[in-house]
C-alpha positions in Angstrom: 58.6 -11.7 -11.4 59.2 -15.3 -11.1 59.2 -17.8 -13.8 55.5 -18.6 -13.2 54.5 -14.8 -13.3 54.0 -14.4 -9.5 55.4 -11.4 -8.0 58.7 -11.5 -6.4 58.8 -11.3 -2.8 60.2 -7.7 -1.7 61.8 -8.9 1.7 65.3 -9.3 2.6 66.5 -12.1 4.6 63.7 -14.5 3.5 64.5 -17.4 1.6 61.7 -19.5 -0.2 62.4 -23.1 -1.2 60.3 -26.2 -2.3 60.6 -29.8 -1.1 58.4 -32.9 -1.9 57.1 -33.8 1.4 54.2 -36.1 2.5 53.4 -36.8 -1.2 53.3 -33.2 -2.4 55.1 -30.4 -3.3 55.4 -27.9 -0.2 56.9 -24.2 -0.6 58.1 -22.6 2.7 59.7 -19.4 3.5 62.6 -19.5 6.1 64.8 -17.0 7.9 67.6 -17.4 10.6 70.0 -19.9 11.2 68.7 -23.5 10.4 70.7 -24.6 13.7 68.4 -22.5 16.1 65.3 -23.5 17.8 62.8 -24.1 15.3 59.4 -21.9 15.1 56.8 -23.1 12.6 54.2 -20.6 11.2 50.8 -22.1 10.0 48.4 -19.3 8.2 45.0 -19.5 7.6 42.4 -18.4 4.8 42.9 -16.6 2.5 46.5 -16.2 2.8 50.0 -17.6 2.4 53.5 -17.5 4.0 53.5 -13.9 3.3 51.1 -13.3 6.1 53.9 -14.1 8.5 56.5 -11.7 7.1 56.7 -9.4 9.9 57.0 -12.3 12.3 59.8 -14.2 10.3 62.0 -11.3 10.4 61.5 -10.5 14.3 61.6 -14.1 15.4 64.8 -15.3 13.5 66.4 -12.0 14.9 65.6 -13.0 18.1 67.6 -16.4 17.8 65.4 -18.7 16.1 64.7 -20.5 12.9 61.7 -19.3 11.3 59.7 -21.3 8.7 56.3 -20.6 7.3 55.0 -22.9 4.7 52.2 -22.2 2.4 49.9 -24.4 3.5 48.6 -27.5 1.3 46.3 -25.7 -1.3 48.0 -22.4 -1.2 50.4 -20.8 -3.3 53.5 -22.8 -4.2 52.3 -25.7 -2.2 50.3 -28.5 -4.3 46.6 -28.2 -3.9 45.0 -31.8 -4.2 41.5 -31.5 -5.7 39.8 -33.8 -3.2 38.7 -32.4 0.3 39.1 -35.3 2.4 42.7 -34.7 1.7 42.6 -31.7 3.9 41.6 -33.4 7.0 43.9 -31.9 9.8 44.6 -35.0 11.6 45.4 -37.2 8.8 47.1 -34.9 6.2 47.6 -31.6 7.2 49.4 -32.6 10.3 51.5 -34.8 8.6 52.6 -32.0 6.0 53.7 -30.1 9.1 55.5 -33.1 10.8 57.2 -33.6 7.6 58.4 -30.2 7.1 59.9 -30.3 10.9 61.9 -33.2 9.9 62.9 -31.9 6.4 64.6 -28.9 8.0 66.5 -31.2 10.5 64.5 -30.6 13.8 63.1 -33.0 16.4 60.6 -30.5 17.9 59.2 -27.0 17.2 57.1 -24.5 18.7 54.1 -24.3 16.5 52.3 -20.8 15.9 49.0 -20.5 13.7 46.4 -17.8 12.7 42.8 -18.7 11.5 42.6 -22.1 10.1 46.5 -22.3 11.0 45.5 -21.7 14.7 43.2 -24.8 14.6 46.0 -26.9 13.0 48.4 -25.6 15.6 45.9 -26.5 18.2 45.5 -29.6 17.0 48.9 -30.6 16.4 49.9 -29.6 19.9 47.0 -32.0 21.2 48.5 -34.9 18.8 52.1 -34.5 19.4 52.8 -32.5 22.7 56.4 -33.4 23.1 57.1 -32.7 19.2 55.2 -29.2 20.2 56.5 -28.3 23.4 55.2 -24.6 23.2 52.1 -23.5 20.9 50.6 -20.2 19.9 47.3 -19.5 18.1 46.1 -16.0 17.1 42.4 -15.4 16.5 40.8 -18.9 16.8 40.6 -20.0 20.2 40.4 -23.8 21.5 37.5 -25.0 23.5 37.6 -28.1 25.7 34.3 -29.6 24.3 35.5 -29.6 20.8 38.2 -31.5 19.2 39.2 -30.8 15.9 36.8 -28.0 14.5 33.7 -29.4 16.5 31.0 -28.4 13.7 29.7 -30.1 10.6 28.7 -28.7 7.2 25.0 -30.0 8.1 25.1 -28.3 11.6 25.7 -25.0 10.1 22.9 -25.3 7.7 20.7 -26.1 10.3 21.7 -23.1 12.3 21.6 -20.9 9.2 18.2 -22.3 7.9 20.0 -23.4 4.6 18.1 -25.3 2.0 19.5 -27.1 -1.0 19.6 -24.6 -3.8 20.7 -21.2 -3.2 17.5 -19.5 -3.9 16.0 -20.9 -1.1 18.7 -20.2 1.4 17.4 -18.2 4.1 20.7 -17.2 5.8 23.9 -16.6 4.5 27.2 -17.8 6.2 30.4 -17.8 4.4 31.8 -21.4 5.4 28.5 -22.8 3.7 29.2 -20.3 0.5 32.7 -21.9 0.5 30.8 -25.3 0.0 28.5 -24.5 -2.9 29.2 -26.4 -6.1 28.2 -24.8 -9.2 26.0 -27.9 -10.8 26.4 -26.4 -14.4 30.2 -26.4 -14.2 30.8 -28.4 -11.2 33.3 -25.9 -9.8 33.2 -24.1 -6.6 30.8 -20.9 -6.7 33.2 -18.9 -4.3 36.2 -19.6 -6.4 34.4 -18.5 -9.4 33.4 -15.4 -7.4 36.7 -14.4 -5.7 38.2 -15.3 -9.2 37.0 -12.7 -11.1 38.3 -9.6 -9.3 41.2 -11.0 -7.0 42.6 -7.6 -6.0 39.3 -6.1 -4.9 38.8 -9.4 -3.1 41.9 -9.1 -1.1 41.6 -5.3 -0.5 38.0 -5.7 0.8 38.4 -8.7 2.9 41.4 -7.5 4.5 40.0 -3.7 4.7 37.0 -5.1 7.0 39.6 -4.8 9.9 39.9 -0.9 9.5 37.8 1.1 11.9 34.3 1.9 10.7 35.5 5.7 10.4 38.1 4.3 7.9 35.8 2.4 6.1 33.0 5.3 5.9 35.7 7.6 4.5 37.6 5.3 2.0 35.2 2.5 0.9 31.9 2.4 -0.9 29.3 0.2 1.3 28.4 -3.3 -0.2 25.6 -4.2 -2.5 24.0 -6.2 0.1 24.2 -6.5 3.9 26.4 -9.1 5.2 23.3 -11.0 6.7 21.0 -10.6 4.0 19.6 -14.0 2.4 21.9 -16.0 0.3 19.6 -15.1 -2.8 20.5 -11.7 -2.5 24.1 -12.4 -3.6 27.4 -13.9 -2.9 30.3 -12.9 -0.4 31.8 -10.4 -2.8 28.3 -8.6 -2.9 28.5 -8.1 1.0 31.9 -6.4 0.5 33.0 -2.9 0.5 34.8 -1.5 -2.5 37.9 1.1 -1.9 37.1 4.3 -3.4 40.6 4.9 -4.6 42.4 1.6 -5.4 45.8 3.2 -4.2 44.4 4.0 -0.6 44.2 0.7 1.1 43.7 -0.4 4.8 46.3 1.6 6.9 48.5 -1.4 7.8 48.4 -2.7 3.9 51.0 -1.6 1.4 50.1 -1.7 -2.3 53.1 -4.0 -2.7 51.1 -6.7 -0.2 48.2 -6.7 -2.4 50.3 -6.9 -5.5 51.8 -10.2 -3.8 48.4 -11.6 -2.7 46.8 -11.1 -6.0 49.9 -12.4 -7.9 49.9 -15.7 -5.8 46.0 -16.3 -6.1 46.1 -15.4 -9.8 48.8 -18.0 -10.4 47.2 -20.6 -7.9 43.6 -20.2 -7.7 41.2 -19.9 -4.7 39.6 -23.9 -4.8 42.7 -25.1 -2.8 42.2 -22.9 0.4 38.5 -23.4 0.2 38.8 -27.0 0.8 39.4 -26.5 4.4 35.9 -25.4 4.5 34.6 -28.6 2.5 36.7 -30.5 5.0 35.3 -29.5 8.1 33.2 -33.0 8.5 36.5 -34.9 8.1 38.5 -33.0 10.3 35.5 -33.2 13.0 35.4 -36.8 12.8 39.1 -37.7 13.0 39.1 -35.2 15.9 37.0 -36.7 18.2 39.5 -38.8 20.2 41.0 -35.4 21.4 37.6 -34.0 22.6 37.4 -33.2 26.2 41.1 -33.3 26.5 43.1 -30.0 27.4 46.4 -28.9 26.0 48.9 -28.7 28.7 52.1 -27.4 27.5 52.7 -23.6 27.8 50.6 -21.6 25.3 50.0 -18.3 24.0 46.7 -17.0 22.7 46.5 -13.6 20.8 42.9 -12.4 19.8 41.6 -9.2 18.3 38.6 -7.5 20.3 37.1 -6.6 16.9 37.8 -9.9 15.0 34.4 -11.4 13.7 36.0 -14.5 15.0 35.9 -13.2 18.6 32.2 -12.3 18.1 31.5 -15.9 16.8 32.8 -17.3 20.0 30.9 -15.3 22.0 33.0 -12.4 22.9 36.2 -11.8 25.0 35.0 -13.0 28.1 33.5 -16.2 27.0 36.9 -17.1 25.1 38.8 -16.5 28.4 36.5 -18.7 30.0 36.7 -21.3 27.5 40.5 -21.3 27.0 41.2 -21.6 30.8 39.3 -25.2 30.6 40.7 -26.1 27.1 44.5 -24.8 27.6 45.1 -24.5 31.1 48.9 -23.1 31.0 47.9 -20.6 28.3 48.5 -16.6 28.4 45.5 -14.9 26.9 46.4 -11.5 25.2 43.8 -9.3 23.9 44.8 -6.6 21.3 42.8 -3.5 19.8 42.3 -4.9 16.1 40.4 -7.0 13.8 41.1 -10.6 12.2 44.5 -10.2 10.6 46.1 -9.7 14.1 49.8 -10.6 12.9 49.7 -8.0 10.3 47.5 -5.2 11.7 49.3 -5.2 14.9 52.8 -6.6 13.7 55.1 -4.7 16.6 52.8 -5.7 19.5 52.4 -9.1 18.3 56.2 -9.7 17.8 57.0 -8.3 21.0 54.4 -10.6 22.6 55.6 -13.8 20.7 59.4 -13.2 21.2 58.5 -12.8 24.9 56.6 -16.0 24.9 59.4 -17.8 23.1 62.1 -16.6 25.1 60.5 -17.2 28.5 60.1 -13.5 29.3 63.7 -12.5 28.6 63.3 -10.8 25.3 64.6 -7.2 25.1 62.5 -6.5 21.7 
């Protein structure tokens, strides 16, 4: 274990370092020669640099310098309390730009997944020469919406959400991540997830397993995902492993150990601030609304990813991406949300091919 009680990372060839950048301490993992072309990996929720462990190895072996920070609010990186400090355009983007400068590069390929995908798209729109190539996974870009494109109020209207959990008709995890416990002043979701962090990670990541696997290896949730908010929180809507040693096929027990250790040490509140900051990022992103991203791009989506469904399915995403990112290659894999881990070999091959201009032998 490390000095702060976290599990050590069981991966050779990857180094963890920390630096004070953009006014906060940022921890980042890196692999490969620092003089090689730079690729920056931005993770999403609820993750850490560790979600890119397979890509760090493959991309560095292909001749690149691979760097994956714990994004602001996660892991070994500082987690400011004020949600306004998670605005993609005013703060998160500057974290990444400072990291690029810190490792001694003028340009980088930016890669992101989930919230990290939104960060990658936004950085590509803001700084097209700094980031001459962009790759995003799970979350597509739409021409109509710079930034995130929706606000907390718009989601409340969509889900008939009224003030006070007992009155809320619809449940949506993004709204749940904005709830404050009036008694303690803390985030309801952070309290919920912190009670059983290991179960949380095994459950939320296991949702990408096939329905057959879930039926065989997990207990059904207490309430349905779309049950009213008054029926329970997000953990009540998650399946539970029948055997804690039998996890999703693409996970190892050591992976759960690492995620559990990281979030036990640093908590869940920081990452939830990305949801609390949606209004700020949407407002800041308005100047980029309607402007396509024109540099070479790659999008990798999961056909059974809940995000794909939220965006209307693969055909709708294909259509939206053609307008928003005209020079983008769109690739679909038969998997769920945790694309870079579920389909690590396929993602590595596609990504390295993109980075090398189609000359990869991986």
